[in-house]
C-alpha positions, -999 to 999 in steps of 0.1 A, spaced: 325 -746 -16 332 -714 -36 315 -698 -65 333 -694 -99 324 -676 -130 329 -694 -163 351 -674 -187 355 -701 -214 330 -729 -222 342 -763 -209 329 -798 -201 334 -811 -166 340 -849 -170 336 -855 -132 301 -841 -132 293 -848 -169 282 -812 -173 290 -785 -198 294 -750 -185 286 -720 -207 304 -687 -207 290 -663 -180 275 -690 -159 283 -695 -122 293 -728 -107 301 -740 -72 333 -759 -68 355 -771 -40 390 -755 -38 404 -789 -48 382 -792 -79 389 -756 -90 426 -763 -89 421 -796 -108 402 -777 -136 428 -749 -138 456 -775 -138 441 -796 -166 426 -768 -188 449 -740 -179 442 -705 -166 414 -685 -180 385 -709 -178 371 -701 -144 374 -671 -121 365 -668 -84 334 -647 -76 337 -625 -46 308 -631 -23 289 -600 -13 277 -595 22 240 -588 17 226 -586 52 254 -567 69 241 -535 86 257 -504 72 274 -479 95 251 -449 90 253 -426 120 220 -409 128 221 -372 129 
C-alpha cells in the first residue's frame, strides 16, 4: 500500500469514508487508479516516503 495526499475533498464509497483536503490516506495501487479514473486527476497525489533511519554518509575528519 502507498500513501496519498488528498488534494480535493471526496467520499470513498468502497470504504464509506470522506477524505478532507490535506489528509493522508493509504491506498493500494489498484484503488488509487480506480479513484483517479472515476473522479479524474487532481483528487489524490502520491506521497514520497522518506527514509528516516538511513545512516548518512558523514566521513569523520
